[in-house]
N, C-alpha and C positions, 0 to 999 in steps of 0.2 A: 504494500500500500504506500502511495506517495505521502510525503510529509505534508500535512495540512495545518501546521502551526501558523499563528498569526505573523505575517511578515510586515505588513504596512497598516498603520492605524491612523485615521484622520478624525479628529474630534473638534467640533465647533470652529472649523477653519473659516476665517473671514479676511477679506482683503479690500481695503479702501484706498483708492488713489486720490491724491490731492491735485486739483486742477485750478485754473484761473477762475472758474465759475463755482468753486467750492468742492467739497469732497464727493467722489463718485464711488458708490459701493458696487464693486464688481462681483464679489463673492459674499453671499449673505451668511450662510451657516451650513457648512458641508460636514457630514459625518458618514464614514464607511470604513470597513476593514477589508483587507485582502490577505488571503492565505498563501503560503508558499506553494508553488506549483500551479497556481491558478492562471487562467487567461481571462482577464476582465476587460470589457469594452466600455467606453464612455461616449455617450452621444447627447446631443441637446440642440436647442435652437441656435441659429447663427447669431454670434455675438454674445452668447450666454456666459463666456468666460472659461471655455475649455482649456485654452492655452495658458491663461493665467493660473488656473488650477494646476496644470502640469508643472509649470515653473515653480510653484510653491512646493509641490510634492518632491521635485528634484533638487530643492535647495537653491535654485537659481533666483528666487524672489522671496523676500521675507514677508510672511503673512502679517496682517495687522493684529490678529489675535487667533487663538486656537493652537492646536497641536498637530504636527506631523511626526509620526514615530516610526522608525525603521528598526526592526529587531529589538524593540523595547527601548531604543535610544532616540531622543529628539533629533530631528533633522534641522540643523541650524545653518547649513551651507551645502555646497555640492558634495554629494556622498560617494565615496569609492564603491559603495555597494550597488550603485545605480548606473545604468548606461542609457543615454537618450538617443533615439533615432528621430531626426527631424524630417519634415516634409521637404525642405529645400536641400536635397542631397548635394546639389552642385556647390553650395556654399560650405558644406561641411567637409568636403574632400579637398585635398591639396593637389592642384593640377600638376605640379612639378615632381610629385612623388609617384612612384609606381603603385599599383593596386596593393602589392605586398607591403610597401612602405607606409601607405595610408592605414592599413589594418594593424601594422606593428606599432605605429606611433604612440598610442596611449600606453602600451606595454612597457615603454622605456621609462615610465615613472614607477614601475613596479620592480621590486628586487628579484629579478629573474635572470637566469643564465641565458646566454645567446641561444643555446640549443633549446631551452624551454620556450623561449619566445618564438623561435622558428617553428616548433612543433604546434604551438597554439595557433599561429597564423595559418599554417598549412591546413590544420584541422578545420578552422573557421571558413577558409576559402572553399574547401571541399564541401562543407555543410551547405553552402549557398550555391554550389554548382559553378564556382569560378576558379577551380584549381588550374585550369588552362590559361587563365588571364593574369596570373600573378605579376608578370613582367610588363604588362600593358599600363598605360596611364589612363586616368579617369576620362579624359577628353576623347579617348579612342573608343569608349564604350557607349552603349545606348543608355537612356535614362533608367530603364529597369535594371540594367546591369550595375549602373552606378549606385542605385539604392541597395542592391545586393552587397556591394562593397561596404556601404555604411552599416548594414546589418552584420556583415562578417566582422567588422571592427568591434561592434558591440559584443558579439559572441566571444571573440578572442579575449576580451577584457574580463570575461567570466563574472559578470555582475550577479547579484542576488535577484535583481529585478531589472527587466528591460522595459523602458517607457518609450512608446512610439507615438509621435504627434502627427496624426494624419499623414502617415508616411507614403501612401500610395495615391494621393490626390493629384499628383502631377504626371501620372503615367496613363497610358491608354488602357482600355477595358480588358484586353487580352492579357497584357502584362500584369495588370492589377490582379486578375484572377490567379495567375501563376504565383505572384508574391503572397497573396492570401494563403495559398496552399503551402507555400514555404513556411510561413509563420505557424500554421497548424502543425506542420511536420516537426519544426524545431521544438514546439511546445510538447508534442507527444514523445519524441525520441530523446529529448534532453531534459524533460521535466522542468522547462524554463518557466519562470514567473514573468508574465507579460501583462502590462497595462497599456491598452491600445485605445488611443483617442481618435475618433473618426466623426465625420459629418454624414457618413453613408449608413443608412439604417440597415439595409440588406447585409452590408459588410459586417456590422456589429453582431447581427444575429448569426451569420454564417461562422464567424470566428469565435465568438465568446462562449464561455461557460456561464458568465453572468453579464448583464448589460445594466450599467448605471445610467438612468435617464435624468438629465439635469433640467431644472426649471430655467425660465428666462432670468436674466440678471435683475437683481442680485441673487445669485445662484444658490440652490440647495438641491439635494438628491431627491427628486420627485418620486423615483421608483428604483428599486434594486431587484431586477428581474432575473430569475434563474432560467437558463436556456436548456430545456430538457430534450434537445436533439441528440441523436446517437453520437458517440465520441468519434466514430469513423465517419468522416464527411467528404463529399466531393461536389464539385461545382454543378454537376447535372442532377444527380440523384437527390442530394440534400435540398437544393433549391426548389425541387419539384414536390417535396413533401407537403401535405396539407398543414402539418404542424409548423413548418417554416413560414408558410403564408400567414397562419394565425399569429405567430410571434411577431413577424415584421409589421403586420397590420396593427397589432397592439402597441408596439413601440412608436409607430407613425402617429397613432391616435394620441399617445401620451405627449409627443412633441407638439402636436397641434394644440392640445390642451395647455401646454406650457406657454406657447406663443400667445394664446388668448388670456392666460392668467387664470384659467378655470380651477387649477389644482389649489387646494387650500391648506393642505398639510402634507408633510413628507411621509413617504411610505417607510415602514421599518425595514432595516437592512436584514438580509438573510445570512 
């Protein structure tokens, strides 16, 4: 049985920005937990604060109040236990470095031998199907392959949790489907803990074991939905299931309610 101990705990998280027109409350009151080995997706209306939430979780932005706890310890800055994969892969990769050099770069801050670094990099590139492209440069690769490099870099770093911020929004539909299946495979074969932020409702239901539906800003968790689809999924069979349609329709309805402000109280977390 996989370890399902509590990995990430968020309690009464709130973020207020100061502006020339006065304070702007981006995050109102967010509470949820994530267990080790889970794949949790976060969706919500456009502009609801998904990226702000992610930055607070990753220690890249200090919350106004509340607690983000990783392995029982407060997150007060960028955590070595986390790796973030961003949407704009082109900005996160260094064009003058090879694919191998990009994947290896974060490992230079760890106390590892050269042989251990090379082993981790090779393993990560093989895991994302880029073993053949190690000596290429990012600019020689397609967008989908560049995002695979960014994912490989996160894998090689061996984080306790991989946070993904709408990572497939900039690629075409076919590439997106392939990358979704890659994430599912990494989660299944490596028992990776993945927090996946997306604006795509179907993607959240296809990928996740749970989907957190956020309200409109100031944001709170409107619903914590368990996705009771089979653990083995594929793009054709799974998306054709009546239960898949029911779940994506439910999430869509929740987001429409959030936009209208119909929801009046947060749902309890599961």
